[in-house]
C-alpha positions as CSV (number, residue, x, y, z in Angstrom):
1,M,177.4,-2.3,116.4
2,S,176.5,1.3,114.8
3,I,177.3,1.5,110.9
4,S,179.3,4.3,109.9
5,G,177.7,6.4,106.6
6,D,181.4,6.0,105.0
7,Q,181.4,2.4,103.0
8,N,185.1,2.1,102.9
9,N,185.3,2.3,106.8
10,P,181.8,1.1,108.5
11,Y,183.7,1.8,111.7
12,G,184.8,5.2,111.4
13,P,182.9,8.4,112.8
14,P,179.7,9.7,110.8
15,Q,180.7,11.9,107.7
16,P,179.4,15.1,107.4
17,N,176.0,15.6,105.0
18,P,177.4,15.3,101.4
19,Y,175.6,17.7,100.1
20,G,176.9,20.3,102.4
21,Q,175.5,22.1,105.3
22,V,171.6,21.9,106.2
23,P,169.7,24.6,105.0
24,A,167.8,26.9,107.1
25,A,164.4,26.5,107.8
26,Q,162.3,29.1,105.4
27,N,160.1,31.6,106.9
28,P,161.4,31.1,110.5
29,V,158.4,32.1,112.9
30,P,159.5,35.5,114.6
31,A,160.1,35.5,118.6
32,Q,156.9,36.6,120.3
33,Q,156.6,39.9,121.3
34,N,156.2,40.6,124.8
35,P,152.4,42.2,124.4
36,Y,152.7,43.9,128.0
37,A,155.7,45.9,127.1
38,Q,155.3,49.3,127.1
39,Q,156.9,51.9,124.5
40,A,159.3,54.5,125.3
41,M,157.2,57.7,125.6
42,P,159.2,60.7,125.0
43,Q,160.4,63.1,127.6
44,G,160.7,66.3,128.1
45,P,158.9,69.9,127.1
46,G,157.8,69.6,123.6
47,A,157.4,65.7,123.3
48,G,154.0,64.3,122.2
49,Y,151.0,66.0,120.5
50,G,152.6,66.0,117.3
51,Y,156.0,67.7,118.5
52,P,159.1,65.6,118.1
53,A,161.2,65.2,121.7
54,P,164.6,66.9,122.1
55,G,167.4,65.5,120.2
56,V,165.0,63.6,117.8
57,P,164.8,65.2,114.3
58,A,162.1,66.6,112.7
59,P,160.5,64.6,109.8
60,P,161.4,66.0,106.2
61,A,158.8,68.8,105.1
62,G,156.2,66.8,103.1
63,A,156.4,63.3,104.4
64,P,153.9,61.2,105.6
65,I,153.2,60.3,108.9
66,G,155.3,57.3,109.9
67,A,157.5,57.7,106.9
68,P,161.3,57.1,107.9
69,G,162.8,60.2,109.7
70,A,159.7,60.8,111.7
71,S,159.8,60.8,115.4
72,P,158.7,57.5,116.8
73,G,155.5,57.3,118.3
74,G,154.8,61.0,117.5
75,A,152.5,60.2,114.3
76,G,149.7,59.3,115.9
77,R,150.2,62.1,118.6
78,G,150.6,64.6,115.6
79,I,146.7,63.3,114.3
80,S,145.6,63.6,117.6
81,G,146.9,67.4,117.6
82,W,145.8,68.0,114.1
83,L,141.9,66.4,115.1
84,W,142.2,68.7,118.4
85,A,142.9,71.7,116.1
86,V,140.1,71.2,113.7
87,G,137.8,70.7,116.5
88,G,138.2,73.9,117.9
89,A,138.1,75.4,114.8
90,V,134.5,74.1,114.3
91,A,133.3,75.0,117.6
92,A,134.7,78.6,117.2
93,S,132.8,78.7,113.8
94,A,129.6,76.9,115.7
95,I,130.1,79.9,118.0
96,W,130.2,82.5,115.5
97,G,127.4,81.0,113.5
98,S,124.8,81.0,116.7
99,V,126.1,84.8,117.2
100,L,124.8,85.7,113.9
101,F,121.6,84.1,113.7
102,A,121.0,85.9,117.2
103,T,121.6,89.3,116.0
104,G,120.1,88.7,112.5
105,G,123.9,88.1,110.8
106,F,122.0,85.9,108.5
107,S,118.5,87.0,108.3
108,S,117.0,87.0,104.8
109,E,114.4,90.0,106.4
110,P,114.8,92.9,103.9
111,S,116.1,96.4,105.7
112,P,113.4,99.0,105.0
113,D,114.8,102.7,103.9
114,L,111.7,104.6,105.7
115,A,113.7,107.6,105.6
116,G,112.9,109.2,108.9
117,Y,109.1,108.5,108.3
118,A,106.8,107.5,111.0
119,Y,103.3,106.1,111.4
120,T,100.3,108.4,112.8
121,G,96.8,107.4,113.2
122,D,95.4,110.3,112.1
123,L,97.1,111.2,108.8
124,C,94.6,113.9,108.5
125,A,96.0,115.7,111.6
126,D,99.3,116.0,109.5
127,T,97.7,116.9,106.4
128,S,98.4,120.4,104.8
129,L,95.0,122.1,103.5
130,T,96.3,125.4,103.7
131,P,96.6,125.5,99.8
132,F,93.2,124.8,99.4
133,Q,91.9,127.1,101.5
134,D,94.0,129.8,99.8
135,A,91.9,128.5,96.7
136,H,88.5,129.5,98.5
137,F,87.7,126.1,99.2
138,K,86.6,125.0,103.2
139,T,85.7,121.4,104.7
140,K,82.5,120.5,104.4
141,T,80.6,120.7,107.9
142,N,79.9,117.2,109.4
143,T,76.1,116.5,108.7
144,G,75.8,113.6,111.4
145,T,76.9,112.0,114.3
146,A,78.2,108.5,113.3
147,S,81.9,108.0,112.6
148,K,80.9,107.4,108.7
149,D,79.7,111.1,108.4
150,A,83.0,112.3,110.1
151,N,84.7,115.0,107.9
152,P,87.8,114.6,107.2
153,Q,87.9,110.8,107.7
154,H,91.3,109.0,108.9
155,G,92.1,105.6,108.8
156,G,95.3,103.5,109.5
157,T,96.4,99.9,109.6
158,Q,99.6,98.6,111.1
159,L,101.0,95.1,110.1
160,K,104.2,93.1,109.7
161,T,105.0,94.4,106.2
162,L,102.8,98.0,105.5
163,D,102.0,100.6,107.7
164,T,99.1,102.3,105.6
165,M,97.4,105.8,106.5
166,T,94.6,107.2,104.7
167,C,92.9,110.8,105.2
168,N,89.7,111.5,102.9
169,V,88.4,115.4,103.0
170,S,85.5,116.4,101.3
171,F,85.6,120.4,100.6
172,E,82.7,123.0,99.4
173,Q,83.7,126.4,97.9
174,E,83.1,129.4,99.5
175,N,79.9,131.5,98.7
176,A,78.7,128.7,97.0
177,G,74.7,129.2,95.9
178,S,72.2,126.9,97.5
179,S,71.4,125.5,94.4
180,A,74.8,124.6,93.3
181,Y,75.8,120.7,93.4
182,S,79.6,120.5,93.7
183,S,81.2,117.5,94.9
184,T,84.7,118.2,95.6
185,W,87.3,115.5,97.6
186,L,90.8,115.0,98.7
187,Y,92.3,111.1,99.1
188,N,95.7,110.9,100.8
189,T,97.3,107.9,101.6
190,A,100.7,107.0,102.7
191,T,102.3,103.8,102.9
192,L,105.4,102.6,105.3
193,H,107.2,99.7,103.4
194,R,108.8,97.1,105.3
195,G,108.7,93.9,103.2
196,A,109.5,95.3,100.0
197,D,111.6,98.3,98.5
198,P,108.8,99.8,96.1
199,A,111.0,101.6,93.8
200,P,111.2,99.2,91.3
201,E,107.4,99.4,90.3
202,F,106.5,102.8,91.2
203,A,107.1,104.6,88.4
204,D,105.5,102.1,85.9
205,G,102.8,102.2,88.3
206,Y,102.1,105.9,87.2
207,R,103.0,105.4,84.1
208,S,100.5,102.9,83.1
209,Y,97.9,105.4,83.3
210,E,99.2,106.6,79.8
211,K,99.2,102.6,78.3
212,Q,95.5,101.8,79.2
213,D,93.0,101.3,76.1
214,T,90.2,103.7,77.9
215,S,87.7,106.0,76.7
216,V,89.5,108.4,79.4
217,G,93.0,109.5,78.0
218,Y,96.1,110.6,81.3
219,R,99.0,112.6,81.2
220,V,101.7,111.3,83.2
221,E,104.8,113.7,84.0
222,A,107.8,113.5,86.3
223,V,107.9,115.9,89.3
224,A,111.1,117.6,90.4
225,G,112.0,118.4,94.2
226,L,109.8,115.7,96.1
227,G,111.0,112.5,97.7
228,D,113.1,110.1,95.7
229,E,110.9,110.8,93.0
230,A,107.3,111.6,92.0
231,Y,104.9,111.6,89.1
232,L,101.8,113.5,88.2
233,V,98.7,112.3,86.6
234,T,96.5,114.5,84.7
235,R,93.0,113.3,83.1
236,K,92.8,114.8,79.5
237,D,89.1,116.6,79.3
238,E,87.6,116.7,75.7
239,G,86.2,120.0,74.5
240,G,88.2,122.2,76.7
241,T,87.0,124.1,79.9
242,S,85.6,121.5,82.2
243,N,83.3,121.5,85.4
244,S,85.4,119.0,86.3
245,S,89.3,117.7,87.2
246,Y,90.6,114.6,88.4
247,V,94.6,114.8,89.8
248,I,96.8,112.4,91.1
249,L,100.2,113.2,92.5
250,G,102.2,109.9,93.8
251,V,105.8,110.5,95.9
252,R,108.3,107.9,96.9
253,D,111.0,108.4,99.6
254,G,112.7,105.5,100.0
255,W,110.7,102.7,101.1
256,M,107.4,105.2,102.0
257,T,105.0,106.0,99.3
258,Y,102.3,109.0,99.3
259,Q,99.6,109.6,97.5
260,S,97.0,113.0,96.7
261,T,94.0,112.6,94.9
262,W,91.8,115.6,93.7
263,S,88.6,114.4,92.7
264,S,85.8,117.3,91.8
265,Y,82.6,118.2,89.5
266,A,80.5,121.2,89.9
267,S,77.4,121.6,88.1
268,S,77.2,124.2,85.5
269,S,74.5,126.2,87.1
270,S,75.3,130.5,87.9
271,G,75.4,129.2,91.5
272,S,78.7,127.1,92.0
273,G,81.9,128.9,91.6
274,K,84.7,128.8,89.2
275,Q,86.2,125.6,89.5
276,P,90.2,125.4,89.4
277,T,92.3,124.2,86.3
278,A,94.4,121.0,86.4
279,T,97.5,122.8,86.2
280,E,96.1,125.0,89.6
281,V,95.3,121.8,91.0
282,A,98.6,120.2,90.2
283,T,100.3,123.0,92.2
284,M,98.0,122.7,95.1
285,L,98.9,119.0,95.6
286,K,102.5,119.6,95.5
287,T,102.5,122.6,97.8
288,S,100.4,120.4,100.3
289,A,102.4,117.0,100.2
290,T,105.5,118.9,100.5
291,E,104.7,120.5,103.9
292,T,102.4,117.1,104.9
293,L,105.7,115.2,104.3
294,K,108.0,117.3,106.7
295,R,105.0,116.8,109.3
296,L,104.9,112.7,109.0
297,Q,109.2,112.9,109.2
298,N,108.8,114.9,112.2
299,S,106.1,112.8,113.8
300,R,108.5,110.3,115.1
301,S,109.1,113.0,117.7
302,R,105.8,113.6,118.8
């Protein structure tokens, strides 16, 4: 015999829970999702790759990926499309960078301004001697067969950063007596600077003659009409007239530098001719340099 929950009627039907309905279980276990179920892919043109399917509203501006309002399944594809775009930009940048490196766009090498001058293996062939010949100086006769006895003497070197050219000429005065002693030289150098611009130091290189603390003094003056800048250095001789002279002319034209130096000495015997003054020598050097530099610019076409 079953016993009812009602004490007054033990044979009646069971009574409901006196405390109300049985509460539902807390934290119910959700139904397991089908791991093989596929999500519906957006269809139609423009669907996927970060674009919403037709009929699906676009997310509001500034909404984070996956925020309410974003198209279902479009967040991951939006990231994928963005990465593809970034990857393409990086690839394009890499290709452009390789082109710049190949063409020297990123090169740190300077671009020399040679002002149209070109290297020549024989600077003496381009050196104008006419002003000195007009002053009654002639090239000394070669007294030997060795190359060291040649007159004029020329030389040259081509390196990565410098092309250098030299010409040395030994003169003697016309109609000079056999007992007279004289030594007159013209030293010419031309340099094509390819590694560094000589402009910042060029003037100071000649101004330094005035500043040096020696027993011999020099006067330095700027010369107009030759290259970008030019300077004349003249040695100061004490006691008025002198049988010697020393004059330097320096010219810079772009990254080309040129120097012409006159050095002469003559004995005081009656057999030696009258020596030119420093002013006369300066005029000869400037006239010679003007013609010589023109020839060096034209040597490119020879």
